[in-house]
C-alpha positions in Angstrom: -49.1 37.6 9.4 -50.2 41.0 8.5 -46.8 43.0 8.6 -47.0 46.8 8.2 -44.3 49.3 7.5 -43.8 52.8 8.2 -43.0 55.0 4.5 -40.3 57.9 4.9 -40.1 60.5 2.7 -38.7 64.4 2.4 -40.0 67.0 -0.6 -41.4 64.6 -2.5 -38.6 61.7 -2.1 -39.4 58.7 -1.0 -36.9 57.4 1.0 -35.1 54.2 0.4 -35.4 52.2 3.7 -38.9 52.4 3.1 -38.3 49.9 0.2 -35.9 48.0 2.1 -39.0 47.4 4.6 -40.8 46.4 2.6 -38.6 43.7 1.5 -37.8 42.3 4.9 -41.6 42.3 5.4 -41.9 40.3 2.3 -39.8 37.6 3.3 -41.2 36.7 6.4 -45.0 37.5 5.6 -45.5 33.9 4.4 -49.6 33.8 4.1 -49.9 37.2 5.1 -49.6 40.6 3.2 -46.8 43.1 3.2 -48.2 46.5 4.3 -47.2 50.2 4.0 -48.4 53.1 5.7 -47.3 56.7 4.2 -48.2 59.8 5.3 -48.6 63.5 4.0 -50.3 66.3 1.9 -49.4 64.0 -1.1 -49.0 60.8 0.2 -51.6 59.4 -2.5 -49.2 60.4 -5.7 -45.9 59.7 -3.5 -46.5 56.4 -1.9 -47.3 54.6 -5.6 -44.1 53.4 -6.1 -44.1 51.0 -3.1 -47.1 49.5 -4.9 -44.3 47.2 -6.8 -43.0 46.1 -3.5 -46.1 46.0 -1.1 -49.3 44.6 -0.9 -51.0 47.5 -0.3 -50.6 51.1 0.4 -52.6 52.8 2.8 -52.6 56.9 2.2 -53.7 59.4 4.3 -53.1 63.0 2.4 -53.2 65.9 4.9 -51.0 68.7 5.0 -50.7 67.7 8.7 -47.9 65.4 8.5 -46.2 66.7 6.0 -43.5 68.2 8.4 -42.5 64.9 10.9 -44.4 65.6 13.9 -44.2 61.7 15.9 -47.4 62.6 18.5 -49.3 62.8 15.1 -47.6 59.8 13.2 -48.4 57.7 16.0 -52.0 58.7 16.7 -52.8 58.3 12.8 -50.9 54.8 13.4 -52.5 53.3 16.1 -56.1 53.7 14.5 -54.8 52.2 10.9 -52.8 49.2 12.9 -55.9 49.0 15.6 -57.9 47.8 13.0 -56.1 45.6 10.9 -53.7 44.1 13.6 -50.4 43.2 12.5 -48.1 41.3 14.0 -45.5 43.2 13.1 -44.9 47.4 12.8 -41.1 48.2 11.1 -39.4 50.6 11.0 -36.5 52.5 9.5 -33.7 53.0 12.2 -33.3 56.4 11.0 -34.1 59.2 13.4 -37.7 59.5 12.7 -37.5 56.1 13.5 -35.8 55.7 16.6 -38.3 59.5 17.8 -41.2 57.0 16.9 -41.0 53.7 17.3 -40.5 53.3 20.7 -43.4 56.1 21.6 -45.8 53.5 19.7 -44.9 50.5 20.9 -46.0 51.9 24.9 -49.0 53.2 22.9 -49.4 49.6 22.1 -48.2 47.6 24.8 -45.6 46.2 22.9 -42.0 44.8 22.8 -40.0 47.3 20.9 -36.5 46.0 19.5 -34.2 48.9 17.8 -31.3 48.6 15.2 -32.2 44.6 14.2 -30.5 43.3 11.2 -32.3 39.8 10.9 -35.8 38.9 11.9 -37.2 35.4 11.7 -41.0 34.7 12.1 -41.8 31.0 13.0 -43.5 30.0 16.6 -42.1 33.3 18.1 -40.4 36.1 17.0 -36.9 36.2 16.8 -34.6 39.1 16.0 -30.6 39.6 15.1 -28.8 42.7 15.9 -25.0 44.2 17.3 -24.2 45.6 20.4 -20.9 47.1 22.2 -20.3 48.9 19.2 -20.7 46.3 16.8 -18.1 44.0 19.3 -20.8 41.7 19.7 -24.0 39.9 17.3 -26.9 38.7 19.3 -29.5 36.6 18.7 -32.8 37.3 20.4 -36.4 36.1 21.2 -39.0 38.4 21.8 -41.5 38.4 24.8 -44.9 36.9 22.9 -47.3 39.8 22.4 -49.9 40.7 20.4 -48.0 43.5 18.2 -44.3 44.0 17.8 -42.4 47.5 16.6 -39.1 47.2 15.3 -36.5 49.7 14.2 -34.1 48.0 11.5 -30.8 49.0 9.8 -30.5 50.5 7.0 -29.1 49.3 3.7 -29.6 45.2 4.6 -32.5 44.8 3.0 -31.7 45.5 -1.0 -33.6 43.0 -2.7 -37.0 41.5 -2.2 -40.2 40.3 -4.5 -41.7 42.4 -6.7 -45.0 42.6 -6.2 -48.7 44.7 -8.3 -50.3 46.1 -4.5 -53.1 48.3 -4.5 -53.0 51.6 -2.8 -55.9 52.7 -0.3 -56.6 56.6 0.2 -58.0 56.8 3.8 -59.0 60.1 4.9 -58.1 60.1 8.8 -57.6 63.1 11.1 -55.6 63.8 14.1 -57.7 63.4 17.3 -55.0 65.7 19.1 -53.8 68.5 19.5 -49.9 67.8 19.8 -47.4 69.7 22.3 -45.3 71.3 19.5 -45.4 72.4 16.1 -43.2 73.1 13.3 -40.9 75.6 13.3 -38.5 75.5 9.7 -36.7 73.3 8.2 -32.9 73.6 8.0 -31.1 72.1 4.9 -27.6 69.9 5.6 -24.4 71.7 5.2 -23.5 71.3 1.3 -20.2 68.9 0.8 -21.9 66.5 3.0 -21.9 63.5 1.9 -24.1 59.9 2.4 -21.5 56.8 1.7 -24.9 54.8 1.6 -25.5 55.8 -1.8 -22.2 55.8 -3.3 -20.9 53.1 -5.8 -17.1 53.8 -5.5 -16.0 53.6 -2.0 -11.9 54.1 -1.1 -12.0 53.1 2.4 -9.2 53.9 5.2 -8.0 51.6 7.7 -5.1 52.0 10.7 -2.6 50.8 7.8 -2.2 54.1 6.1 -0.5 55.1 9.2 -1.9 58.8 10.0 -3.7 61.7 9.0 -0.9 62.9 6.5 -2.2 59.8 4.5 -5.3 60.9 4.2 -4.3 63.0 0.6 -3.6 60.5 -0.6 -6.8 58.1 -0.6 -8.5 60.8 -1.8 -6.7 61.2 -4.8 -7.2 58.1 -5.2 -11.2 57.7 -4.3 -11.2 60.8 -7.4 -9.8 59.4 -9.7 -11.9 56.5 -9.6 -15.5 59.2 -9.1 -15.7 57.9 -5.6 -15.4 58.8 -2.5 -13.3 58.4 1.0 -14.7 56.3 4.3 -13.2 54.8 7.2 -13.2 52.2 9.7 -13.4 52.7 13.4 -10.2 53.2 14.2 -9.9 56.0 11.3 -12.6 58.0 12.7 -12.0 57.9 16.4 -8.4 58.9 15.4 -10.5 62.4 13.7 -9.1 61.2 9.7 -12.9 61.5 8.4 -16.3 62.4 10.2 -18.4 59.9 11.8 -21.0 60.0 9.0 -17.8 58.4 6.9 -17.6 54.7 9.3 -18.3 51.8 7.8 -19.2 49.3 10.2 -21.4 47.5 12.7 -20.9 50.5 14.6 -21.3 52.8 11.5 -23.2 52.9 8.7 -23.0 49.6 5.8 -22.8 50.2 2.3 -22.6 47.9 -0.5 -21.5 50.3 -3.4 -20.7 48.8 -6.4 -17.2 48.9 -5.9 -15.3 48.9 -2.4 -11.2 49.6 -1.9 -10.1 49.3 1.3 -6.4 50.9 2.2 -4.6 50.0 4.9 -8.1 47.9 6.3 -7.1 44.7 8.6 -10.7 43.6 8.1 -12.6 42.7 12.2 -15.8 41.8 11.6 -17.5 44.6 13.1 -16.1 45.9 9.9 -16.8 43.2 7.0 -20.1 43.6 8.7 -21.0 46.5 7.2 -19.0 46.4 3.7 -19.1 42.3 3.0 -21.9 42.6 0.8 -20.1 45.3 -1.7 -20.2 44.0 -5.5 -16.4 43.6 -6.1 -14.2 44.3 -3.5 -10.5 44.9 -3.4 -7.6 45.4 -0.8 -4.2 45.9 0.0 -2.7 45.1 3.3 0.5 44.4 4.1 -0.2 41.1 6.4 -0.3 38.7 4.1 -3.1 37.2 6.9 -5.1 40.3 6.8 -9.0 38.7 7.6 -10.0 41.7 4.8 -8.8 39.5 2.0 -11.2 36.7 3.4 -14.1 38.6 1.5 -12.1 40.4 -1.3 -12.4 39.1 -5.1 -8.4 41.0 -4.9 -6.3 41.8 -2.8 -2.6 42.5 -3.2 0.2 42.2 0.1 1.8 45.0 0.0 2.7 48.5 1.5 -0.1 50.9 0.9 2.4 54.0 1.0 3.9 53.0 -2.0 1.0 51.1 -3.9 -1.4 53.8 -4.0 0.0 56.3 -5.2 1.5 54.0 -8.6 -2.3 52.7 -8.9 -3.8 56.6 -9.0 -1.6 57.5 -11.6 -2.3 54.6 -13.4 -6.0 55.2 -13.4 -5.2 58.6 -14.2 -3.3 58.0 -17.5 -5.3 55.2 -18.5 -7.9 58.1 -18.4 -6.7 60.6 -20.1 
């Protein structure tokens, strides 16, 4: 089948989800092709790296697309997919994808599903996704259609085929006058951290006790040159901001080293970190589910173990 993905980029840099979508596309295309659409004033140059993961990259070079406007994007995407009739159109489940995908689906009269974590193609297209803030996962078959539009959760499809695709610069111009216009770009506040891009993550759960113990976790993370994150109870208790939540209702991360402090290991949380390269857990409950996914674990009180562990790491580092 023909699968099309919509690439995202900012200030000349492709978002990692652009490659993840192609990894998914390659895993389900069968004898078909994986395609990426990239729009922007320098789309042809930026899109070159996508050819390593796509059979074909469609680049629309036009400054009109440098600043995101869903009306313009949908107009051009419709023109490309209308001629080539893909079975699936994939967006990242990002602010860009969440706004654009449903609008495109309406234009194409196509079924749409958001935040999917698995896609299977047989006689019908079926997807898996979490519901009820991560408390349940469902498998669903989509209504039969010529097109399907999906948004895909980030950091799920990190590995895939390497290809040697081609890039085609397409001369297309918007055929509509958008109802809104770009005003300005506001940089995020300095100091904000994207835990999906960190190699070392120390996560706190309800078992550490209360907010006064966060300093202990921060010290350990600093000693390991990492950052802190939290389970849903930690976030609900406002020990950390929502953007630091790991799990089905938070972020999916795959760091090189993941340490869990007082984390019980509920299925919703494990779904967001189980593919980490190395997992170490500390919990006083010998039957904590987190031990089932950890390579190493310690049964004991985090408030006694973590300060000593931090001290030993600092000594080793000199």
